[in-house]
C-alpha positions in Angstrom: 123.7 48.8 -91.3 123.8 46.5 -88.7 120.0 45.2 -87.7 119.8 44.7 -83.8 119.5 41.3 -82.2 116.3 40.0 -80.5 117.3 38.7 -77.6 115.0 35.5 -76.3 112.6 36.5 -73.1 114.1 35.1 -69.8 112.4 34.9 -66.7 113.6 34.4 -62.8 111.4 33.6 -59.8 113.2 34.0 -56.1 110.5 32.1 -54.1 109.3 31.5 -50.4 111.2 27.9 -50.4 111.9 25.2 -52.6 108.6 23.1 -50.8 105.3 21.7 -52.5 103.8 24.8 -50.6 106.4 27.6 -51.9 105.3 30.4 -54.1 107.0 33.6 -55.7 107.9 36.2 -54.1 110.1 38.2 -56.7 109.6 37.7 -60.0 111.7 39.8 -63.1 111.4 38.9 -66.9 113.2 40.5 -69.9 112.1 42.5 -73.5 113.7 41.3 -76.8 115.9 44.4 -76.6 117.4 43.1 -73.2 115.4 45.4 -70.9 114.0 44.0 -67.3 111.2 44.3 -65.3 111.6 43.4 -61.9 108.8 43.5 -58.9 108.6 41.9 -55.4 104.8 40.1 -54.7 103.5 40.8 -51.2 102.8 37.3 -49.8 100.2 38.8 -47.4 98.0 39.6 -49.8 97.1 35.9 -50.4 95.8 33.8 -46.9 97.7 29.9 -47.9 100.9 32.0 -48.7 102.7 31.1 -45.4 105.3 29.2 -46.5 108.9 30.7 -45.4 112.1 29.6 -45.8 114.5 31.7 -43.2 117.9 30.1 -44.7 117.2 31.5 -47.9 115.9 35.1 -46.5 119.4 35.2 -44.8 121.9 33.0 -46.9 120.3 32.9 -50.7 118.3 36.1 -51.8 118.3 38.0 -48.6 114.4 38.9 -49.0 112.3 39.2 -46.2 108.4 38.5 -45.6 108.4 42.1 -44.2 110.4 43.7 -47.2 108.1 41.8 -49.5 104.7 43.1 -47.6 105.9 46.7 -47.4 107.5 47.1 -51.1 105.4 44.0 -53.1 102.5 43.9 -55.6 99.5 42.1 -55.2 99.6 39.0 -57.3 96.7 40.0 -59.0 98.7 42.9 -60.3 101.7 41.1 -60.9 99.9 39.1 -63.1 98.7 41.9 -65.3 101.6 43.2 -65.8 103.0 40.2 -66.9 99.9 39.5 -69.2 100.4 42.9 -70.5 104.0 42.2 -71.5 104.0 38.6 -72.3 102.1 37.6 -75.5 99.6 34.9 -75.3 101.5 31.4 -76.3 104.9 33.5 -76.3 108.0 31.5 -75.0 109.9 32.8 -72.3 113.0 30.9 -71.1 114.0 30.3 -67.2 117.3 28.2 -65.6 114.6 27.0 -63.1 112.3 25.1 -65.5 109.5 23.3 -63.6 110.3 25.0 -60.7 109.5 28.1 -62.6 106.9 26.7 -64.4 105.3 25.9 -61.1 105.6 29.2 -59.7 103.7 30.8 -62.2 101.1 28.4 -62.2 101.0 28.9 -58.2 101.1 32.9 -58.8 98.5 32.8 -61.6 96.2 30.6 -60.2 96.6 33.0 -57.0 96.4 35.9 -58.8 94.7 35.6 -62.2 90.7 35.5 -62.9 91.9 33.5 -66.0 93.8 30.7 -63.4 97.1 30.4 -65.5 99.4 31.9 -67.7 98.9 32.0 -71.2 102.7 32.8 -72.0 104.6 29.6 -72.3 107.8 28.8 -69.5 110.6 26.6 -71.1 114.1 25.2 -69.5 117.2 28.4 -70.9 119.1 25.7 -72.1 116.7 24.8 -75.0 117.5 28.3 -76.5 121.3 28.6 -75.5 122.5 24.8 -76.3 121.4 24.5 -80.1 123.7 27.6 -80.3 126.4 25.8 -79.1 125.5 23.3 -81.1 127.0 25.1 -84.0 130.5 25.5 -82.9 130.7 22.0 -81.0 128.9 18.9 -82.5 130.0 16.4 -79.7 128.2 16.6 -77.0 130.3 16.2 -74.1 132.3 19.1 -75.5 129.8 21.4 -76.0 128.7 20.7 -72.4 131.9 21.2 -70.9 132.1 24.8 -73.0 128.8 25.6 -72.1 129.7 25.1 -68.6 132.8 27.4 -69.1 130.6 30.2 -70.5 128.1 30.2 -67.6 131.1 31.3 -65.2 132.0 33.9 -67.7 128.7 35.3 -67.9 128.3 34.9 -63.8 131.5 37.3 -64.0 130.3 39.8 -65.8 127.2 39.5 -63.6 128.7 39.1 -60.5 125.6 39.0 -57.9 122.8 36.2 -58.0 119.9 34.6 -56.5 117.8 37.7 -57.1 115.9 37.8 -60.1 116.6 40.7 -62.0 120.5 40.0 -61.9 119.4 36.2 -62.8 117.8 37.7 -65.7 120.5 39.5 -66.7 122.9 36.7 -66.1 120.8 34.8 -68.5 121.2 37.2 -71.3 124.2 37.5 -71.1 124.8 33.7 -71.2 122.4 33.9 -74.0 125.0 36.9 -75.5 128.0 34.8 -75.1 126.6 32.0 -76.8 125.2 33.6 -79.4 128.1 35.4 -80.8 130.2 31.9 -80.3 128.0 30.4 -83.0 128.4 33.2 -85.3 132.1 33.5 -84.6 132.2 29.7 -85.5 135.0 29.3 -83.6 
């Protein structure tokens, strides 16, 4: 009988912009089975959250402040949902690295009585590349292989720049790395 694989947990965030005063507007995260939870965040709930990139709204993620206000949840509710789902000190992997870690800090600073998240945001490369080290010991070749796998994962998950589909992309990329590492090819 085959044991089901335990998938690392992944996170993705869409933000108001890439500026220093940006904040998260959509967050998605996965569980160990690969199921994804995703929510928009209401930026009007926090008085200081006024930063907005209209280019990103129209050309990248397609999310408007109005849509976030109408459909989004309060940052406090988002923190509650994430804290219930992601255990203290549990690693969760994101390809935005420090950007995503910062936006989690911004969210929890505004929406949590604790003031910080108890889980740990780690760059997703740290869970992908060690798998590929089992297949390709040469670093340059390994990085080229990784780029090819990223393109393959992007073909599987065609959409991008929405948190849920970007988490699905990370899951598919991890699966490609995992199965390749098990095949020894």
